[in-house]
Residue, then its C-alpha position, 0 to 999 in steps of 0.5 A: x424328812x429324816x432330819x425332822x425325826x431323829x428318834x426314828x433314824x436307825x444307827x445304820x442309816x447314820x453310818x451310811x450318811x456319814x460314809x457318803x459324806x466322808x467319801x464325797x460321793x457326787x457332793x450329795x449332802x442332803x441324803x438324796x436316796x434316789x442315787x442321782x445327784x442333781x447338783x453334779x449331774x453324775x448319773x450313777x451313784x453307788x449306795x453301799x447298802x447290801x451291795x445294791x446300785x441305784x441308777x437314775x431313770x435317764x441312765x437306765x433308759x440309756x443303758x437298756x433303750x427302754x424306760x425302767x419297768x418293775x420286774x420280779x427278782x434281781x436279774x438285772x443285777x445278776x446278768x450283764x447288759x445284753x443291749x450292746x451286743x445286740x447293737x454290735x450285730x445290728x451295726x456290723x450288718x447294716x453299715x456295710x450293707x448301706x455302703x453296698x447299696x450306695x455303691x461306694x468304692x464299686x460295692x454292690x450285689x445287695x450285700x451278698x459278700x456279707x452273707x456270713x455277717x448277716x447270719x452270725x453278727x446280725x442274726x446270732x448276736x441280735x437273737x442272743x441280745x433279744x433273749x437277754x432282754x427277755x430274761x431281765x424283763x425289758x419287753x421293748x428291746x426284746x421285741x426290737x432285737x428279736x425282730x431284727x435278728x430274724x430279719x437278718x437271718x431272713x435276708x441272709x437266707x434269701x441270698x443263699x442259693x440253697x434256700x432257692x428263694x429266687x430260683x423257685x420263680x424260674x418257670x421257663x423250661x429253657x432257663x431251668x434246664x440251664x441250671x440243671x434243676x439245682x436250687x438258686x437259679x439266678x434267672x429268678x432274680x429277673x422275674x417280676x414276681x420275685x421282685x414284687x414279692x420281696x418288695x412286700x416284705x420290705x413294706x411290712x418291715x417298714x410298717x413294724x419300724x413305724x410301730x417301733x418309731x411311735x414306741x421310741x418316743x418313750x426312749x430317747x431322740x437317737x433311738x427315734x432317729x434310728x427308727x425314723x430313718x429305717x422307715x424311710x430306708x425300707x420305704x425306698x427299698x420297697x419302691x426300688x423292688x416294685x420298680x424292678x418288677x416293672x423293668x423285668x416286665x418291660x425291658x424298655x421301661x427306662x423310667x422305672x429302671x432309673x427310679x429303681x437305681x435312685x431308690x436303692x441309693x436313697x435307701x442305702x443313704x437312709x440306712x447309713x444315717x441309721x448306722x451313724x445314729x446306732x454307732x453313737x448310741x452304742x458308744x454312749x452305752x459303752x461309756x455309761x456301762x463303765x461309769x466313764x467320766x465322759x457321758x454322751x447325751x442321747x436326748x432322754x425322752x422317758x421323763x419328758x413323755x410320761x407313761x400312763x402309770x405315772x400320769x395315773x399316780x399324779x392324778x391320784x395324788x391331786 
């Protein structure tokens, strides 16, 4: 401890200790060098040494949605936090879509009215956020945001007739002639093969969300809830499209039509819960980014579930 060896204390350290004491920063009188005051619970303590800022593991995880990892350089101090802008893109795409799927206020059409939102909010902002996370060395949010940025671009493209995602399934000459060979023939939406094929895309989106769900056990409870409800949402929507394929194979299959309608509403409800959790964590990050006096808890799990490297260090110390 520094007090036990006064001869080794550098004069600058004494001035720093006096500066911290005089300023009353978090009431930390024991020279806690971690930048985290256990007594007051203030997660952000500025150490005025060469302009550096140390933050607690809990705050880092809240800001970046990932446990802190060692990266080369000072990029995290050079660039802004890209996490909030990616969340904005995600939330402004998913929240209206979830309302459309549930049919609130007569909404519907699988979110076709928000096609531009899917491209420019969901796609562009999440890709920008993903690149930002990659630059500063945050692998998990980089992969998550990049995946969902591509998802929103894909979903938006499916809704645009020019991409002919559903029009390509029209094989009936009469139906094709009615559209005069132009892309985006809406008759393809009622082809069983299109609905079953799109359902498989949703199945594997649910699978990758399951991987993210497991990984989120090292982040926080709110992020875990986001991926848990996304797994449920993609599962319900995949089931809805599989049932629609059955309906278009046999128009008298009333049971499949009923299941499809209910599954679409259930998928929208799960997506809406995802959105609520997302808005909560976005609010928490923005408050923490501004060192706001009010801090919103997100249920940090990064210190509860230790990483493999931390466990290894503990074993070596025994």
